[in-house]
DSSP file (Angstrom, degrees, kcal/mol; ACC not computed):
  #  RESIDUE AA STRUCTURE BP1 BP2  ACC     N-H-->O    O-->H-N    N-H-->O    O-->H-N    TCO  KAPPA ALPHA  PHI   PSI    X-CA   Y-CA   Z-CA
    1    1 A M    >         0   0    0      0, 0.0     3,-1.4     0, 0.0    23,-0.3   0.000 360.0 360.0 360.0 -40.7    7.0  -13.2    4.9
    2    2 A L  T 3   +     0   0    0      1,-0.2    23,-0.2    25,-0.1     3,-0.1  -0.283 360.0  13.0 -66.4 146.7    5.9   -9.9    6.2
    3    3 A D  T 3  S+     0   0    0     21,-2.9     2,-0.3     1,-0.2    -1,-0.2   0.606  99.1 125.0  66.6  14.0    2.2   -9.4    7.1
    4    4 A R    <   -     0   0    0     -3,-1.4    20,-2.5    20,-0.2    -1,-0.2  -0.711  68.7-101.2-101.2 155.4    1.6  -13.1    7.0
    5    5 A S  E     -A   23   0A   0     -2,-0.3     2,-0.3    18,-0.2    18,-0.2  -0.501  44.5-179.1 -71.5 140.5    0.2  -15.3    9.7
    6    6 A A  E     -A   22   0A   0     16,-2.8    16,-2.2    -2,-0.2     2,-0.4  -0.991  18.6-155.7-143.3 150.2    2.7  -17.3   11.7
    7    7 A T  E     -A   21   0A   0     -2,-0.3     2,-0.6    14,-0.2    14,-0.2  -0.991   4.9-161.1-128.6 124.0    2.6  -19.8   14.5
    8    8 A L  E     -A   20   0A   0     12,-3.1    12,-3.0    -2,-0.4     2,-0.5  -0.923  10.2-164.6-103.9 120.6    5.6  -20.4   16.9
    9    9 A T  E     -A   19   0A   0     -2,-0.6     2,-0.6    10,-0.2    10,-0.2  -0.921   6.0-153.0-110.4 126.0    5.3  -23.7   18.7
   10   10 A I  E     -A   18   0A   0      8,-3.1     7,-3.2    -2,-0.5     8,-1.4  -0.857  15.6-168.4 -99.8 122.1    7.6  -24.3   21.7
   11   11 A L  E     -A   16   0A   0     -2,-0.6     2,-0.4     5,-0.2     5,-0.2  -0.848  12.7-167.5-110.4 146.2    8.3  -28.0   22.4
   12   12 A Q  E >  S-A   15   0A   0      3,-2.5     3,-1.5    -2,-0.3    -2,-0.0  -0.958  82.1 -17.6-133.3 116.8    9.9  -29.5   25.4
   13   13 A E  T 3  S-     0   0    0     -2,-0.4     3,-0.1     1,-0.3    -1,-0.1   0.869 129.3 -53.8  54.4  40.4   11.1  -33.2   25.1
   14   14 A G  T 3  S+     0   0    0      1,-0.2     2,-0.5     0, 0.0    -1,-0.3   0.476 115.6 114.2  79.8   1.5    8.8  -33.4   22.0
   15   15 A V  E <  S-A   12   0A   0     -3,-1.5    -3,-2.5     0, 0.0     2,-0.3  -0.915  72.5-115.4-111.0 130.7    5.7  -32.2   23.8
   16   16 A E  E     +A   11   0A   0     -2,-0.5    -5,-0.2    -5,-0.2     3,-0.1  -0.461  35.8 172.1 -65.7 123.0    4.1  -28.9   22.9
   17   17 A Q  E     -     0   0A   0     -7,-3.2     2,-0.3     1,-0.4    -1,-0.2   0.767  64.1  -3.8 -97.9 -36.8    4.3  -26.5   25.8
   18   18 A R  E     -A   10   0A   0     -8,-1.4    -8,-3.1     2,-0.0     2,-0.4  -0.993  54.3-154.7-159.0 151.2    3.1  -23.3   24.2
   19   19 A S  E     -A    9   0A   0     -2,-0.3     2,-0.5   -10,-0.2   -10,-0.2  -0.999   7.9-164.5-134.4 131.5    1.9  -22.0   20.9
   20   20 A I  E     -A    8   0A   0    -12,-3.0   -12,-3.1    -2,-0.4     2,-0.4  -0.968   7.7-172.8-119.9 126.2    2.1  -18.3   19.8
   21   21 A T  E     +A    7   0A   0     -2,-0.5     2,-0.3   -14,-0.2   -14,-0.2  -0.945  27.2 107.8-120.8 139.9    0.1  -17.1   16.8
   22   22 A G  E     -A    6   0A   0    -16,-2.2   -16,-2.8    -2,-0.4     2,-0.3  -0.928  62.6 -61.1-176.1-160.8    0.3  -13.7   15.2
   23   23 A M  E     -AB   5  44A   0     21,-2.9    21,-2.5    -2,-0.3     2,-0.6  -0.837  46.5-110.9-109.8 149.0    1.5  -11.8   12.2
   24   24 A V  E     + B   0  43A   0    -20,-2.5   -21,-2.9    -2,-0.3   -20,-0.2  -0.683  39.5 167.4 -78.9 115.7    5.1  -11.4   11.0
   25   25 A A  E     +     0   0A   0     17,-2.5     2,-0.3    -2,-0.6    -1,-0.2   0.644  67.5  19.6-101.2 -21.6    6.1   -7.8   11.6
   26   26 A R  E     + B   0  42A   0     16,-1.2    16,-2.5   -25,-0.1     2,-0.3  -0.988  58.6 170.6-151.5 138.5    9.9   -8.2   11.1
   27   27 A F  E     + B   0  41A   0     -2,-0.3     2,-0.3    14,-0.2    14,-0.2  -0.915  12.5 164.3-151.3 121.1   12.0  -10.8    9.4
   28   28 A E  E     - B   0  40A   0     12,-2.7    12,-2.6    -2,-0.3     2,-0.4  -0.993  34.2-120.6-144.2 150.8   15.7  -10.5    8.7
   29   29 A Q  E     - B   0  39A   0     -2,-0.3    10,-0.3    10,-0.2     3,-0.1  -0.705  31.3-173.9 -88.3 134.8   18.6  -12.7    7.9
   30   30 A G  E     -     0   0A   0      8,-3.8    -1,-0.1    -2,-0.4     9,-0.1   0.212  47.2 -13.3 -99.9-137.7   21.5  -12.7   10.3
   31   31 A N  E     -     0   0A   0      6,-0.1     7,-2.6     1,-0.0     2,-0.5  -0.323  57.8-151.4 -67.8 145.6   24.9  -14.4   10.0
   32   32 A T  E     + B   0  37A   0      5,-0.2     5,-0.2    -3,-0.1     2,-0.1  -0.989  18.0 176.1-122.1 127.6   25.6  -16.9    7.3
   33   33 A G        -     0   0    0      3,-3.7     0, 0.0    -2,-0.5     0, 0.0  -0.348  49.3 -78.5-111.4-165.5   28.1  -19.7    7.8
   34   34 A L  S    S+     0   0    0      1,-0.2     3,-0.1    -2,-0.1    -2,-0.0   0.905 125.5   7.8 -65.5 -42.6   29.2  -22.7    5.8
   35   35 A H  S    S+     0   0    0      1,-0.1     2,-0.3     0, 0.0    -1,-0.2   0.280 125.7  50.6-123.6   7.7   26.3  -24.9    6.7
   36   36 A Q        -     0   0    0      2,-0.0    -3,-3.7     0, 0.0     2,-0.4  -0.996  48.9-166.1-150.1 153.4   23.9  -22.5    8.6
   37   37 A T  E     -B   32   0A   0     -2,-0.3     2,-0.3    -5,-0.2    -5,-0.2  -0.997  18.8-140.1-135.4 138.1   22.2  -19.2    8.5
   38   38 A T  E     -     0   0A   0     -7,-2.6    -8,-3.8    -2,-0.4     2,-0.3  -0.779  17.5-169.8-100.4 147.1   20.5  -17.4   11.4
   39   39 A Y  E     -B   29   0A   0     -2,-0.3     2,-0.4   -10,-0.3   -10,-0.2  -0.946  11.1-151.7-131.0 152.4   17.2  -15.6   11.1
   40   40 A Q  E     +B   28   0A   0    -12,-2.6   -12,-2.7    -2,-0.3     2,-0.4  -0.992  16.8 179.3-124.8 134.4   15.3  -13.2   13.4
   41   41 A M  E     -B   27   0A   0     -2,-0.4     2,-0.5   -14,-0.2   -14,-0.2  -0.999  16.1-153.0-137.3 135.5   11.5  -12.9   13.2
   42   42 A S  E     -B   26   0A   0    -16,-2.5   -17,-2.5    -2,-0.4   -16,-1.2  -0.943  10.4-166.1-108.2 125.3    9.1  -10.8   15.3
   43   43 A I  E     -B   24   0A   0     -2,-0.5   -19,-0.2   -19,-0.2   -38,-0.0  -0.951   9.1-176.8-113.4 127.5    5.5  -12.0   15.7
   44   44 A Y  E     -B   23   0A   0    -21,-2.5   -21,-2.9    -2,-0.5     5,-0.1  -0.868  34.7 -94.1-118.8 153.7    3.0   -9.6   17.0
   45   45 A P    >   -     0   0    0      0, 0.0     3,-1.9     0, 0.0     4,-0.3  -0.295  40.0-112.2 -60.7 153.7   -0.7  -10.1   17.8
   46   46 A D  G >  S+     0   0    0      1,-0.3     3,-1.0   -25,-0.2     4,-0.2   0.823 117.1  59.9 -59.4 -32.1   -3.1   -9.2   14.9
   47   47 A L  G >  S+     0   0    0      1,-0.2     3,-1.3     2,-0.1     4,-0.3   0.548  79.8  89.2 -73.5  -6.0   -4.4   -6.2   17.0
   48   48 A W  G X  S+     0   0    0     -3,-1.9     3,-2.0     1,-0.3     4,-0.3   0.848  74.5  68.3 -59.1 -33.9   -0.9   -4.7   17.1
   49   49 A R  G X  S+     0   0    0     -3,-1.0     3,-1.8    -4,-0.3    -1,-0.3   0.790  85.7  68.7 -57.8 -28.9   -1.6   -2.9   13.8
   50   50 A T  G X  S+     0   0    0     -3,-1.3     3,-0.9     1,-0.3    -1,-0.3   0.737  89.8  63.4 -64.2 -21.4   -4.1   -0.7   15.6
   51   51 A T  G <  S+     0   0    0     -3,-2.0    -1,-0.3    -4,-0.3    -2,-0.2   0.620  93.3  63.7 -76.2 -12.0   -1.2    0.9   17.5
   52   52 A L  G <  S+     0   0    0     -3,-1.8     2,-0.3    -4,-0.3    -1,-0.2   0.516  84.2  96.3 -88.8  -5.4    0.2    2.2   14.3
   53   53 A R    <   -     0   0    0     -3,-0.9     2,-0.4    -4,-0.2    -3,-0.0  -0.632  52.7-167.8 -92.4 142.7   -2.7    4.5   13.5
   54   54 A Q        -     0   0    0     -2,-0.3     2,-0.6     2,-0.0    -2,-0.0  -0.980  11.4-150.0-126.4 141.3   -2.9    8.2   14.3
   55   55 A N        +     0   0    0     -2,-0.4     2,-0.4     2,-0.0    -2,-0.0  -0.954  22.1 176.7-108.8 124.0   -5.9   10.5   14.3
   56   56 A S        -     0   0    0     -2,-0.6     2,-0.3     2,-0.0    -2,-0.0  -0.971   6.1-177.5-128.2 141.4   -5.1   14.1   13.5
   57   57 A R        -     0   0    0     -2,-0.4     2,-0.5     2,-0.0    -2,-0.0  -0.984  16.5-143.4-136.5 148.9   -7.5   17.0   13.1
   58   58 A I        -     0   0    0     -2,-0.3     2,-0.6     2,-0.0    -2,-0.0  -0.951  11.0-165.2-114.2 126.0   -6.9   20.6   12.1
   59   59 A F        -     0   0    0     -2,-0.5     2,-0.4     3,-0.1     3,-0.2  -0.950   9.9-172.8-113.9 119.9   -9.0   23.3   13.7
   60   60 A Q        +     0   0    0     -2,-0.6     3,-0.1     1,-0.2    -2,-0.0  -0.885  64.1   2.8-114.7 143.9   -8.9   26.7   12.1
   61   61 A Q  S    S+     0   0    0     -2,-0.4     2,-0.4     1,-0.2    -1,-0.2   0.812  98.8 118.7  56.1  37.7  -10.4   30.0   13.3
   62   62 A L        -     0   0    0     -3,-0.2    -1,-0.2     4,-0.0     2,-0.1  -0.975  58.3-132.1-128.7 144.3  -11.6   28.4   16.6
   63   63 A D     >  -     0   0    0     -2,-0.4     4,-2.0    -3,-0.1     3,-0.2  -0.425  35.3 -98.9 -87.1 172.6  -10.7   29.3   20.1
   64   64 A I  H  > S+     0   0    0      1,-0.2     4,-2.6     2,-0.2     5,-0.2   0.874 121.6  54.8 -60.7 -39.2   -9.8   26.7   22.7
   65   65 A A  H  > S+     0   0    0      1,-0.2     4,-2.1     2,-0.2    -1,-0.2   0.903 108.7  48.4 -65.1 -39.5  -13.2   26.6   24.3
   66   66 A A  H  > S+     0   0    0     -3,-0.2     4,-1.9     2,-0.2    -1,-0.2   0.895 111.6  49.7 -66.9 -39.6  -14.9   25.9   20.9
   67   67 A I  H  X S+     0   0    0     -4,-2.0     4,-2.1     2,-0.2    -2,-0.2   0.931 111.4  48.6 -64.3 -45.3  -12.4   23.1   20.1
   68   68 A L  H  X S+     0   0    0     -4,-2.6     4,-2.5     1,-0.2    -2,-0.2   0.878 108.9  53.7 -63.6 -37.1  -13.0   21.5   23.5
   69   69 A T  H  < S+     0   0    0     -4,-2.1    -1,-0.2    -5,-0.2    -2,-0.2   0.891 110.5  47.1 -62.8 -39.4  -16.8   21.7   23.1
   70   70 A M  H  < S+     0   0    0     -4,-1.9    -2,-0.2     1,-0.2    -1,-0.2   0.869 117.5  42.1 -69.4 -36.3  -16.5   19.9   19.7
   71   71 A L  H  <        0   0    0     -4,-2.1    -2,-0.2     1,-0.2    -1,-0.2   0.826 360.0 360.0 -82.1 -31.3  -14.2   17.2   21.1
   72   72 A L     <        0   0    0     -4,-2.5    -1,-0.2    -5,-0.2    -2,-0.2   0.430 360.0 360.0-102.7 360.0  -16.0   16.6   24.4
């Protein structure tokens, strides 16, 4: 289920009101009863993954002015 495309369609009186498409970022099983089980799923836009990335750099033997010159 994770990382797969999903579409959530909201209906009102059988008529589609809204549709949400994205990727499944979280899916978990909740309470289980005799005839039913609840599930929770989080759908995020595909570009959400870009927020998980970090850029890190290490600067050795440079003063602050030299680092700022390189970055700006």
